[in-house]
C-alpha positions, 0 to 999 in steps of 0.5 A, a space after each residue: 696374817 692379820 695385823 694391828 698397829 697400836 697408834 694410841 690408846 695403849 697404856 692411856 685412856 683416850 687417843 684410840 687409833 688402830 690400823 688393822 691390816 689384812 692382805 692388801 686392806 688397810 682400815 683405821 678403827 677410831 681416830 682419837 684425840 689424846 687430851 691428856 698428852 695434848 694438854 702437856 703442850 697446848 691449853 685452850 684458848 691461849 695456846 693452840 697448834 697452828 699446823 700439823 707440825 707441833 702435833 707430829 712433834 709432840 706425837 699427838 698424831 702418828 707420822 703417817 703417809 697417805 692419811 692426812 689432807 695436809 700432805 699430797 700423797 695417794 691415800 694409803 688407807 681404805 677407810 676410817 671406822 668410828 665406834 662413837 662420837 667421844 673426841 678420844 675416839 673421833 677428835 682427829 678424824 678432821 685431819 684425814 684426806 677427804 678422799 678417805 670415807 669415814 664410816 660411823 653410826 647415824 647418830 654419830 654422824 648427827 652429833 659430829 656434824 652438830 658440833 662442827 656447826 656450832 664450834 669454832 673452826 680451828 686447824 684441828 676442828 673442821 669437819 668440812 668435806 668429809 665423806 660420811 658413810 653411816 650404818 646401823 646395827 644389822 648392816 654388813 659393810 665390806 671393805 676390800 674383802 674384810 667384812 665389818 658388822 657394826 653392833 650397838 652397845 650402850 655407852 654415855 653417848 648415844 650412837 655407840 658401836 662395837 665392830 665384829 670383823 671378818 678377815 681372811 684369817 679369822 674374826 676379830 671383835 673391837 668393843 669400842 667403849 661399852 657398859 652393861 649397867 647403863 640405861 640400855 643394857 640390851 644393847 650391849 647384850 646384843 653385841 656380846 651375844 653376836 661376838 660370842 656366836 662368832 668365836 673370835 681369834 681376838 678381842 681388842 677390849 676397853 679396860 677403863 675401869 680396871 682400877 678404881 671402879 665405882 658401881 653406880 647405875 643411871 637410875 642410882 644417879 637420878 635418886 641421888 640428884 633428886 635427893 640434893 635438888 629437892 633439898 636445895 633452896 636455891 639454884 642448882 649448878 651442874 656440869 656433864 658431858 656435852 653428848 651424854 643424853 642419858 644424863 641430860 634425860 635424868 636431869 630433866 626427869 629430876 627438874 620436872 619432879 622438883 618443878 624446876 626449869 632445866 637451863 641449857 645453852 644454845 649449843 646444847 639446844 641445837 644438838 637435842 633438836 638434831 638428835 630429835 630427828 632420830 626418834 629411837 633416842 627419846 630426846 626430851 623436846 627442847 622446846 617444851 616448858 621445862 627448858 629454858 635456852 640461855 639467851 647471851 646478850 652478845 652474839 658473835 656467830 651467825 648460827 646463834 643469831 639464827 638458831 635463837 629465833 626458833 625458840 620461845 622459852 629463852 632468858 638472860 643470865 640476869 632473868 635466871 638470877 632472879 629465879 634462882 629457886 626455880 633453876 637447874 643451870 647446865 654449864 660448862 667450864 667455859 661458863 664459870 664466869 656467869 657466876 659473877 652475874 648470877 651471884 648464887 644465893 646462900 643454899 645453892 649447890 654445884 653438882 659435878 656429873 662427869 667422869 673424874 678429872 683427866 678423862 675423855 669427859 672430864 677435861 677441866 682443871 678441877 682445882 680451879 673449879 673448886 676455887 670458884 665454888 668455894 669463892 661463891 659458897 657452893 658445896 660440890 657434889 659428885 654424882 655420876 655413873 660411868 660410861 665403862 663396863 665394870 671389871 666384874 662385868 667385864 670378866 663375864 663378858 669375856 667368859 662368854 665371848 672366849 676369845 683366843 687372845 684378848 688385847 687391852 686398850 683404853 686403860 692406864 693399867 694394862 698390867 693389872 688388866 692382864 693379872 686380873 684375867 690370870 692364866 684363864 685368858 690369853 692377854 697380850 699387851 700391846 705396844 704404842 706404835 708397834 705392830 701386833 700379829 692378831 692371827 
């Protein structure tokens, strides 16, 4: 019998964590943080967990023996497999025992290590000592009799994968997060084709966009961005997911077309430089003449002091404020104080290019953002293409794969998901912290 216990990602977008059991083999698929639930108890930076007790008390992590490094039990699982680097799929991997290997794509490893090197280390965010084992599409990974085949998919972060899992009783497919309308639909097509060839017993499938889907492609985003930037006489301020390299490339293309510079943080520049090690990603050259690296005057961290020396294309906020008609400034919610010094001139705009609030890429107080923008006279544009599959595209994927059982995760509307497919597909709804027989 093959079972799966759903510790997160059930009736919610985020916090994916699924324990797969096949005979004596135990593997956890994804190890994510649920940002929405976490916000009910903690806020950055004033109120943060001191240790695991708060996380356990508030149900932010499951109470598992032999998994976390803070307790001394022998390991009770064989491995953790990450589909991609978004925090709602990988955010709590820092807590696992260092004797438990973490499997992920090579690009995911690069991103995770870059975030660890440039971020502030806390109880929840410390990846030192993790045994990373990386893979690429086509590799065959055997964990004590269970064979896992990673196959790339297109998502709003590079290096995303789905898994085809051969168990003792049959094949299971876990999609992770994926889309068919992104810049690399051929990646998802490879995954769907391979999954269909396996005639799986069960598919664990994301359903983020089952409600409020907005059909838009990255090309649509570029066209809309270009229209806004071309008609904006002063500074363009923008925000999007830190790891969304497709979106960064889109802004880079628009900046070149409109003879503007793309201003990014040193942390973003570090990540891009690391990702340039993978030539398959086609990452823009961060040392090129269209990038400006923000040089903050007060640097407290050693890595920042060392990293800034590697760039000749740097400017301070004060310098940027003097050339507002030449700038697209990519900023995060933590950079809003820069507006006080920039003093955006009349005719400036702000472009919000992340997912809607309260998703894994949109952890921001949206009302607070609008208050800041209103104060400085900045119109707010929302221009975005989702990182998740649309309902009609998902229906086509399931029609092709033909699973005997479909299990929706990563959706706030599992009942809608079930009704959408109707009697044509055997949809079974998981329950959080409960075990389901898959085969």
